[in-house]
C-alpha positions in Angstrom: 15.2 7.9 -107.3 15.8 9.6 -104.0 12.2 10.8 -104.0 10.9 7.3 -104.7 12.9 5.9 -101.9 11.5 8.6 -99.6 8.0 7.8 -100.7 8.6 4.2 -100.1 9.9 5.0 -96.6 6.8 7.2 -95.9 4.5 4.4 -97.1 6.3 1.9 -94.9 5.8 4.2 -92.0 2.3 5.1 -93.1 2.9 8.7 -92.1 1.7 10.3 -95.3 -1.7 8.7 -95.5 -2.2 8.6 -91.7 -2.9 4.9 -91.8 -1.1 2.2 -89.9 2.1 1.6 -92.0 3.9 -1.7 -92.3 6.1 -0.9 -89.3 3.2 0.0 -87.2 1.3 -3.1 -88.3 4.4 -5.1 -87.4 4.4 -3.5 -84.0 0.7 -4.3 -83.5 1.4 -7.9 -84.6 4.2 -8.1 -82.1 2.0 -6.5 -79.4 -0.7 -9.0 -80.3 1.8 -11.8 -79.9 2.8 -10.4 -76.6 -0.8 -10.3 -75.7 -1.1 -13.9 -76.6 1.9 -14.6 -74.4 0.4 -12.7 -71.6 -2.9 -14.6 -72.0 -0.9 -17.8 -72.0 0.9 -16.7 -68.8 -2.5 -15.9 -67.3 -3.8 -19.3 -68.2 -0.7 -20.9 -66.7 -1.2 -18.7 -63.7 -4.8 -19.8 -63.4 -3.7 -23.4 -63.7 -1.0 -22.8 -61.0 -3.7 -21.2 -58.8 -5.9 -24.2 -59.4 -3.1 -26.5 -58.5 -2.4 -24.5 -55.3 -6.0 -24.5 -54.4 -6.2 -28.3 -55.0 -3.1 -28.8 -52.9 -4.5 -26.6 -50.1 -7.8 -28.6 -50.3 -5.9 -31.9 -50.0 -3.8 -30.6 -47.1 -7.0 -29.4 -45.3 -8.6 -32.8 -45.9 -5.5 -34.6 -44.6 -5.4 -32.4 -41.5 -9.1 -33.1 -40.9 -8.5 -36.8 -41.2 -5.6 -36.6 -38.7 -7.7 -34.5 -36.3 -10.6 -37.0 -36.6 -8.2 -39.9 -36.0 -6.7 -38.2 -32.9 -10.2 -37.3 -31.6 -11.4 -40.8 -32.1 -8.3 -42.2 -30.5 -8.8 -39.9 -27.5 -12.4 -40.9 -27.2 -11.5 -44.6 -27.4 -8.9 -44.1 -24.8 -11.2 -42.2 -22.5 -14.0 -44.7 -23.0 -11.6 -47.5 -22.1 -10.4 -45.7 -19.0 -14.0 -45.0 -18.0 -15.1 -48.6 -18.6 -12.1 -49.8 -16.7 -12.8 -47.4 -13.8 -16.5 -48.5 -13.7 -15.4 -52.1 -13.7 -13.0 -51.4 -10.9 -15.6 -49.4 -9.0 -18.0 -52.2 -9.5 -15.5 -54.7 -8.1 -14.8 -52.3 -5.2 -18.5 -51.9 -4.7 -19.0 -55.7 -4.5 -16.0 -56.1 -2.2 -17.3 -53.2 -0.1 -20.7 -54.8 0.1 -19.1 -58.2 1.1 -16.9 -56.5 3.7 -19.9 -54.7 5.2 -21.8 -57.9 5.3 -19.0 -59.7 7.1 -18.6 -56.8 9.6 -22.4 -56.8 10.2 -22.4 -60.5 10.8 -19.5 -60.2 13.3 -21.3 -57.4 15.1 -24.5 -59.5 15.3 -22.6 -62.5 16.7 -20.9 -60.2 19.3 -24.2 -58.8 20.3 -25.8 -62.3 20.5 -22.9 -63.4 22.8 -23.5 -60.4 25.0 -27.2 -61.1 25.3 -26.9 -64.7 26.5 -24.5 -65.0 29.4 -22.3 -68.1 29.2 -21.9 -70.5 32.1 -18.2 -69.9 32.4 -16.7 -66.5 32.0 -13.3 -67.9 31.3 -14.5 -69.6 28.1 -15.3 -66.2 26.7 -12.4 -64.4 25.0 
């Protein structure tokens, strides 16, 4: 009876025949399950990495949109300033030309007056 129990123990361990006994097979099965768990974790890790990558991609796109918006806003502002400046310069240019014309006319009138002497010197101011 004791011998039978011993043989059964040996068979369970698989020590006598050198084969994987029931215990060892159980360990392998558990190891296999752990492997499955690990693979599941890896899959979850890959999913997590995929999500992080997606999030980074979306973040980058959002930043690019913001930058583009800022750049376009600055360009619009600069264009507005430039156009306003050009309009102002144009107005100034026109005013300047008109002023020069008036001054030239005054000068010509003065010169004409100098050329023809008037009858009375008192009438000239």
